[in-house]
Structures are given as C-alpha cells and as structure tokens.
C-alpha positions in Angstrom: 0.0 0.0 0.0 1.4 3.4 -0.9 1.9 6.1 1.6 -0.9 8.3 0.0 -3.4 5.5 -0.1 -2.5 4.4 3.5 -2.9 8.0 4.8 -6.3 8.3 3.1 -7.5 5.0 4.5 -6.5 5.9 8.0 -8.0 9.3 7.8 -11.3 7.7 6.6 -11.2 5.2 9.6 -10.7 8.1 12.1 -13.3 10.2 10.5 -15.9 7.5 10.6 -15.3 7.0 14.3 -15.5 10.7 14.9 -18.8 11.2 13.0 -20.2 8.1 14.8 -19.4 9.7 18.1 -21.3 12.8 17.0 -24.5 10.9 16.5 -24.1 8.5 19.4 -23.1 11.2 22.0 -20.9 8.6 23.7 -17.2 8.3 24.1 -15.4 6.0 21.5 -12.4 4.0 22.5 -9.8 3.0 19.9 -7.9 -0.2 20.8 -4.1 -0.1 20.9 -3.7 -2.0 17.6 -0.5 -1.6 15.7 -0.6 0.9 12.8 2.3 1.6 10.7 4.7 0.0 13.2 4.9 3.2 15.3 1.9 3.0 17.6 3.2 2.3 21.2 1.1 1.1 24.0 -0.8 3.9 25.9 1.6 5.8 28.3 -1.1 5.9 31.0 -1.4 2.9 33.3 -4.4 0.6 32.7 -6.0 1.9 35.8 -5.7 5.5 34.7 -7.1 4.7 31.4 -10.2 3.3 33.2 -10.3 6.3 35.4 -10.3 8.6 32.3 -13.1 6.7 30.7 -15.1 6.9 33.9 -14.5 10.6 34.3 -15.7 11.2 30.8 -18.9 9.2 31.3 -19.8 10.7 34.7 -18.8 14.3 33.7 -20.8 14.2 30.5 -23.8 12.8 32.4 -23.7 15.5 35.2 -23.3 18.3 32.7 -26.4 17.1 30.7 -28.4 16.9 34.0 -27.5 20.4 35.1 -27.1 22.4 31.7 -29.3 20.4 29.3 -29.6 21.3 25.7 -28.7 25.0 26.2 -25.0 24.2 25.9 -22.8 21.9 23.7 -20.0 20.5 26.0 -17.3 18.0 25.2 -15.4 16.4 28.0 -11.9 14.9 27.2 -9.9 13.3 30.0 -6.3 12.3 29.7 -4.3 11.1 32.8 -7.1 12.6 34.9 -6.7 16.1 33.4 -9.9 17.2 31.9 -10.3 19.4 28.8 -13.7 21.2 28.3 -14.5 22.3 24.8 -17.7 23.4 23.1 -20.1 26.3 23.6 -22.2 27.7 26.5 -24.6 30.6 26.4 -23.1 32.5 29.4 -20.0 33.1 31.4 -22.1 31.8 34.5 -22.7 28.5 32.6 -19.0 28.3 31.7 -18.1 28.5 35.4 -20.9 26.1 36.3 -19.7 23.4 33.9 -16.1 23.7 35.3 -17.4 23.5 38.8 -19.5 20.4 38.1 -16.7 18.5 36.3 -14.0 19.5 38.8 -16.1 17.6 41.5 -16.2 14.4 39.5 -14.1 11.6 41.3 -10.4 11.3 40.2 -10.3 14.6 38.3 -7.0 16.4 39.2 -7.2 19.4 36.9 -9.6 21.1 34.5 -8.7 23.1 31.4 -11.7 25.1 30.5 -11.7 26.1 26.8 -15.5 26.6 26.6 -16.6 29.4 24.4 -19.5 31.8 25.4 -21.5 31.7 22.2 -24.3 29.9 20.4 -23.9 26.1 19.8 -22.0 25.0 16.8 -23.9 23.5 14.0 -23.9 19.7 13.0 -22.0 20.8 9.8 -19.3 22.5 11.9 -19.0 19.5 14.1 -18.7 17.2 11.1 -16.1 19.3 9.7 -14.2 19.2 13.0 -14.5 15.4 13.0 -12.9 15.3 9.6 -10.0 17.5 10.7 -9.5 15.3 13.8 -9.4 12.2 11.6 -6.8 13.8 9.2 -4.6 14.8 12.2 -4.7 11.3 13.7 -3.8 9.8 10.4 -0.9 12.2 9.9 0.4 11.3 13.4 0.2 7.6 12.5 2.0 8.4 9.2 4.8 10.3 11.0 7.6 7.6 11.4 9.2 9.4 14.3 6.1 9.7 16.5 4.1 7.2 18.6 0.7 8.3 17.5 -1.0 6.5 20.5 0.7 8.9 22.8 -1.6 11.7 21.8 -5.3 12.4 22.3 -6.9 14.6 19.7 -10.0 16.7 19.5 -11.1 19.6 17.3 -13.6 22.4 18.1 -14.6 25.1 15.6 -11.3 24.6 13.7 -9.2 24.6 16.9 -7.3 21.4 17.4 -6.4 20.3 20.9 -3.6 17.8 21.6 -3.3 15.9 24.9 -0.7 13.4 26.0 2.5 12.7 28.0 5.3 13.4 25.7 8.9 14.6 25.6 9.9 18.1 24.4 11.1 16.5 21.2 7.8 14.8 20.6 5.9 17.9 21.4 7.8 19.9 18.8 7.4 17.3 16.1 3.7 16.8 16.8 3.2 20.5 16.5 4.8 20.6 13.1 2.6 17.6 11.9 -0.6 18.9 13.4 0.0 22.5 12.2 0.6 21.3 8.6 -2.7 19.4 8.5 -5.4 20.9 6.3 -8.3 22.4 8.2 -6.3 23.1 11.4 -6.8 26.9 12.1 -5.4 26.9 15.5 -3.5 24.4 17.8 -3.7 24.3 21.6 -1.3 22.0 23.4 -2.4 20.5 26.7 0.6 18.3 27.2 2.4 16.8 30.1 6.2 16.8 29.8 8.3 13.7 30.4 12.0 13.1 30.0 13.6 10.9 27.4 14.7 8.7 30.2 11.0 8.4 31.3 10.0 7.6 27.7 12.6 4.9 27.4 11.2 3.3 30.4 7.7 3.1 28.7 9.0 1.4 25.7 9.1 -2.4 25.4 12.7 -3.9 25.5 14.2 -4.8 22.2 13.8 -8.5 21.1 16.8 -10.6 22.2 18.9 -12.4 19.5 17.9 -15.8 20.9 14.2 -14.9 20.5 14.5 -14.7 16.7 12.8 -17.5 14.8 15.2 -20.4 13.9 15.6 -21.3 10.3 13.9 -24.5 9.3 
C-alpha cells in the first residue's frame, strides 16, 4: 500500500469514528492495535485509562443533567486532566460546567476552553471530526512519533492535543498537526516527560535468541 493510499485509509477510519461519536453522543475508545509499526502502548497505566473513561462518562452525564440542551460541551480526559471544549450561552454556565466537572471523582485538573457563544452546527461538528481524523492519520504516518501517545479533539477549527510526551515529541507533533489541512489553531495540553522516562515506557528490544530459527 502506498503512503498516500495508506494515509487516506487511516483518515477515513478516524473520521468514521468521529462522525459516529457525534450521533451517538458517547465516548469511543480505539484499541491499541499496531498501525504503521509506530503506535506504542498507551503511556497511561491501565488503571488511569479506566479512570479517564469513567471521568468522561460521569462528567458528561452530570453536565447534561445540569445544563441540558442549552450548551454543547465535550469532556476529554487524559491522565485525569480534563479538557472542556464546546459552547455555552453565558459566562455563568461556563463556570458552572467547570465546577461540576471538577467535583467528579479522580479529576485532578480542569482546562476550561468553553466558548461563550451559540452552539455549533452539525455541519461544523462534522467538519471538526474530519479535521481530527486527518490529524490522527498524519500522526500515525509520521515515522518518528508514537501516535497512540496523543489524544486529539477539534472544536470550531481549533485542534487540541493531549498526551504525556517529551519536548522533542511535542515539537514534532506541533509540526505535523499545524501542517494538517483544516487546522486553524493548535492548543497543546501536554504533560512533559523526559527522554529517560520515555525509554522506560518502551518495550525492550527483542533478544537475539528470541529470533525464529531457520527450518
């Protein structure tokens, strides 16, 4: 498969997931399957991954109960840091949503990027999902990045990137994302780790005696 076809296939797969999430209004979890040989296992512990999923479910539910249809709020949790994106009708609602989410169990920090304005249209959200899909595909296509180390969401043309990465990875991801068509603005919500910490998260190289023996 050529690089261009591979990129298009990956983008289509990511976009399909994104559009499905728009209609289902539920978080979609992608497995840690190998793509392009560069996708590492998630850098969060399995317990933290479950906590993040639980945070998103509980936070979304409580926001709907208290704010209802007058706002459009997306909750994204990575390593128990929560990113709020979307639109609310007033500054009071913006602070209310942050207060609600901050009280959810296991949340350690909230980054409030909610905009005080009318709700985005389905067309805008579909366009954002396409951009997110393209960004994810480009990260997978970048041979010097572990795509699974990043969590991506896009809101009204602004792409948000979360993850636990080194300074080198942050710079490279910024280059890749900024060059993606449709990305109007990039906001990084990243946690820094050292190259030594990164090395400890990677699986050990295969030993010579583990290689298959010729028949």
